[in-house]
MDAnalysis code that builds the backbone (N, CA, C; Angstrom):
import MDAnalysis as mda
import numpy as np

u = mda.Universe.empty(156, n_residues=52, atom_resindex=np.repeat(np.arange(52), 3), trajectory=True)
u.add_TopologyAttr("name", ["N", "CA", "C"] * 52)
u.add_TopologyAttr("resid", np.arange(1, 53))
u.add_TopologyAttr("resname", ["UNK", "UNK", "UNK", "UNK", "UNK", "UNK", "UNK", "UNK", "UNK", "UNK", "UNK", "UNK", "UNK", "UNK", "UNK", "UNK", "UNK", "UNK", "UNK", "UNK", "UNK", "UNK", "UNK", "UNK", "UNK", "UNK", "UNK", "UNK", "UNK", "UNK", "UNK", "UNK", "UNK", "UNK", "UNK", "UNK", "UNK", "UNK", "UNK", "UNK", "UNK", "UNK", "UNK", "UNK", "UNK", "UNK", "UNK", "UNK", "UNK", "UNK", "UNK", "UNK"])
u.atoms.positions = np.array([
    [-29.292, 2.861, -32.716],
    [-28.347, 3.918, -32.474],
    [-27.090, 3.315, -31.865],
    [-25.934, 3.803, -32.290],
    [-24.671, 3.312, -31.751],
    [-24.141, 4.288, -30.720],
    [-23.721, 3.739, -29.583],
    [-23.182, 4.545, -28.491],
    [-21.930, 3.871, -27.944],
    [-21.183, 4.636, -27.143],
    [-20.033, 4.082, -26.432],
    [-20.327, 4.175, -24.944],
    [-19.951, 3.141, -24.217],
    [-20.213, 3.112, -22.779],
    [-18.913, 3.283, -22.002],
    [-19.046, 3.613, -20.737],
    [-17.872, 3.752, -19.883],
    [-17.239, 2.395, -19.602],
    [-18.004, 1.327, -19.778],
    [-17.473, -0.014, -19.538],
    [-16.493, -0.430, -20.637],
    [-16.808, -0.084, -21.893],
    [-15.949, -0.393, -23.041],
    [-15.970, 0.791, -23.998],
    [-15.273, 1.883, -23.646],
    [-15.341, 3.094, -24.460],
    [-14.742, 2.943, -25.855],
    [-13.962, 1.907, -26.081],
    [-13.340, 1.694, -27.384],
    [-14.259, 0.975, -28.367],
    [-15.433, 0.513, -27.887],
    [-16.360, -0.261, -28.719],
    [-17.696, 0.470, -28.815],
    [-18.215, 0.624, -30.041],
    [-19.553, 1.184, -30.217],
    [-20.565, 0.046, -30.143],
    [-21.633, 0.278, -29.389],
    [-22.655, -0.735, -29.161],
    [-23.979, -0.240, -29.744],
    [-24.696, -1.120, -30.417],
    [-26.014, -0.794, -30.962],
    [-27.048, -0.967, -29.845],
    [-27.826, 0.086, -29.575],
    [-28.847, 0.037, -28.533],
    [-30.158, 0.596, -29.065],
    [-31.260, 0.203, -28.414],
    [-32.559, 0.781, -28.774],
    [-32.856, 1.943, -27.828],
    [-33.989, 2.582, -27.997],
    [-34.326, 3.771, -27.209],
    [-34.406, 3.471, -25.705],
    [-34.987, 2.336, -25.342],
    [-35.110, 1.974, -23.934],
    [-33.752, 1.745, -23.291],
    [-32.871, 1.047, -23.998],
    [-31.526, 0.804, -23.482],
    [-30.747, 2.109, -23.356],
    [-30.925, 2.994, -24.335],
    [-30.255, 4.288, -24.307],
    [-30.687, 5.085, -23.075],
    [-31.973, 5.093, -22.795],
    [-32.495, 5.794, -21.626],
    [-31.900, 5.227, -20.335],
    [-31.858, 3.909, -20.228],
    [-31.291, 3.280, -19.032],
    [-29.809, 3.612, -18.867],
    [-29.062, 3.570, -19.955],
    [-27.630, 3.882, -19.888],
    [-27.410, 5.330, -19.460],
    [-28.247, 6.232, -19.960],
    [-28.136, 7.642, -19.562],
    [-28.451, 7.813, -18.083],
    [-29.506, 7.171, -17.613],
    [-29.909, 7.279, -16.199],
    [-28.800, 6.823, -15.266],
    [-28.086, 5.779, -15.669],
    [-27.034, 5.212, -14.829],
    [-25.676, 5.875, -15.058],
    [-25.603, 6.841, -15.978],
    [-24.353, 7.550, -16.231],
    [-23.301, 6.703, -16.903],
    [-23.739, 5.760, -17.734],
    [-22.798, 4.833, -18.361],
    [-22.438, 5.181, -19.798],
    [-22.912, 6.309, -20.293],
    [-22.591, 6.703, -21.657],
    [-21.348, 7.569, -21.688],
    [-20.524, 7.360, -22.708],
    [-19.394, 8.242, -22.956],
    [-19.933, 9.383, -23.795],
    [-19.874, 10.593, -23.256],
    [-20.383, 11.757, -23.976],
    [-19.381, 12.169, -25.039],
    [-19.823, 12.159, -26.279],
    [-18.986, 12.525, -27.411],
    [-19.195, 14.012, -27.696],
    [-18.144, 14.846, -27.570],
    [-18.329, 16.287, -27.788],
    [-18.779, 16.626, -29.205],
    [-18.536, 15.741, -30.165],
    [-18.950, 15.975, -31.543],
    [-20.408, 15.607, -31.776],
    [-21.001, 14.842, -30.848],
    [-22.373, 14.390, -30.992],
    [-23.321, 15.482, -30.502],
    [-24.139, 15.990, -31.392],
    [-25.051, 17.089, -31.043],
    [-26.378, 16.579, -30.495],
    [-26.606, 15.254, -30.473],
    [-27.884, 14.719, -30.004],
    [-27.933, 14.610, -28.486],
    [-26.769, 14.505, -27.837],
    [-26.761, 14.427, -26.381],
    [-26.491, 15.808, -25.823],
    [-27.320, 16.242, -24.891],
    [-27.163, 17.560, -24.291],
    [-26.921, 17.398, -22.803],
    [-26.033, 18.204, -22.305],
    [-25.762, 18.188, -20.873],
    [-26.919, 18.840, -20.134],
    [-27.175, 18.373, -18.941],
    [-28.230, 18.968, -18.121],
    [-27.803, 20.362, -17.701],
    [-28.735, 21.309, -17.646],
    [-28.368, 22.664, -17.228],
    [-27.904, 22.674, -15.785],
    [-26.965, 23.560, -15.489],
    [-26.457, 23.660, -14.117],
    [-27.519, 24.282, -13.224],
    [-27.625, 23.739, -12.027],
    [-28.594, 24.266, -11.067],
    [-28.087, 25.586, -10.504],
    [-28.991, 26.525, -10.333],
    [-28.622, 27.818, -9.772],
    [-28.811, 27.772, -8.264],
    [-27.877, 28.385, -7.569],
    [-27.980, 28.476, -6.106],
    [-29.078, 29.481, -5.769],
    [-29.869, 29.203, -4.763],
    [-30.916, 30.163, -4.378],
    [-30.278, 31.475, -3.917],
    [-30.918, 32.559, -4.276],
    [-30.410, 33.874, -3.894],
    [-30.672, 34.109, -2.405],
    [-29.695, 34.727, -1.759],
    [-29.838, 35.014, -0.339],
    [-30.703, 36.242, -0.143],
    [-31.635, 36.141, 0.780],
    [-32.509, 37.267, 1.083],
    [-31.909, 38.023, 2.264],
    [-31.901, 39.324, 2.113],
    [-31.364, 40.141, 3.215],
    [-32.463, 40.389, 4.245],
    [-32.064, 40.351, 5.477],
    [-33.067, 40.660, 6.471],
    [-32.942, 39.963, 7.749],
])
């Protein structure tokens, strides 16, 4: 799979599944809005305040 990293966003790099996972964990991937395979993590909801 070819991806772009934040280190060299102008160059596509061929990576395997393990490398892809590591790059995602470290936040080093350039998210391509046209790429439907990468999904953003859902936003966390704030806990509701209890009255009382």
